[in-house]
C-alpha positions in Angstrom: -20.9 4.1 0.7 -17.4 4.1 2.1 -17.7 0.4 3.0 -18.5 -0.4 -0.6 -15.7 1.7 -1.9 -13.1 0.3 0.5 -14.3 -3.3 -0.3 -13.9 -2.6 -4.0 -10.4 -1.1 -3.5 -9.5 -4.2 -1.4 -10.7 -6.6 -4.1 -8.8 -4.8 -6.8 -5.7 -4.7 -4.6 -6.0 -8.4 -3.9 -6.3 -9.3 -7.6 -3.3 -7.1 -8.5 -1.1 -8.5 -5.7 -2.1 -12.1 -6.6 -1.0 -11.4 -10.2 2.3 -9.8 -9.2 3.0 -12.6 -6.8 2.2 -15.3 -9.3 4.4 -13.5 -11.9 7.3 -13.3 -9.4 6.9 -17.0 -8.6 6.9 -17.9 -12.2 9.9 -15.7 -12.9 12.3 -16.6 -10.0 10.8 -19.7 -8.4 9.6 -20.3 -4.9 12.7 -20.6 -2.7 13.3 -18.5 0.3 15.0 -15.6 -1.6 12.0 -15.6 -4.0 9.6 -15.4 -1.1 11.5 -12.4 0.3 11.5 -10.7 -3.1 7.8 -11.5 -3.4 7.1 -9.8 -0.1 9.3 -6.9 -0.8 7.5 -6.2 -4.1 4.0 -7.3 -3.4 3.4 -5.3 -0.1 4.4 -1.9 -1.6 2.4 -2.7 -4.8 -0.6 -3.6 -2.8 -0.4 -0.5 -0.7 0.0 1.7 -3.7 -2.9 0.1 -5.6 -5.2 0.4 -2.5 -4.3 4.0 -2.0 -4.7 4.8 -5.7 -8.1 3.2 -6.0 -9.3 4.8 -2.8 -8.1 8.1 -4.0 -9.7 7.6 -7.4 -13.0 6.6 -5.7 -12.7 9.7 -3.4 -13.0 7.7 -0.2 -13.7 10.2 2.5 -11.7 8.5 5.2 -8.5 8.4 3.1 -7.4 11.9 4.2 -8.1 11.2 7.8 -6.2 7.9 7.7 -3.3 9.7 6.0 -3.1 12.3 8.7 -3.3 9.7 11.5 -0.5 7.6 9.9 1.9 10.4 8.8 1.4 13.2 11.4 4.0 11.7 13.8 6.5 11.6 11.0 5.8 15.1 9.9 6.1 16.3 13.5 9.4 14.5 13.8 10.8 16.0 10.6 9.6 19.5 11.6 11.5 19.2 14.9 14.6 17.9 13.1 14.5 20.8 10.6 14.0 23.3 13.4 17.3 22.1 15.0 19.2 22.9 11.9 
C-alpha cells in the first residue's frame, strides 16, 4: 500500500512542480537567473507538496524517514543548547 501512496504523492508533486516551473518560465523567461529562481522555488515547493500529500495519505514510512533525516540536526542543536 505504501508504494501506491508514495507513487501518488510523487505524481501530484511532479504535476505541481511542472506547473510552478512553467509559471516561472512564463513570468520571468528562461535565462540563467530565471533557471536559478526556478530551482530555488520549485525544489522547496516539490518537497513541501510531497511531504503534505504523504502526511495526508498517512504514509507509514514518513515518520521513520523524518527521524532519519532530522535526528542528526536535532542532536547537534541539543549539544549546542547544552553548551549555553
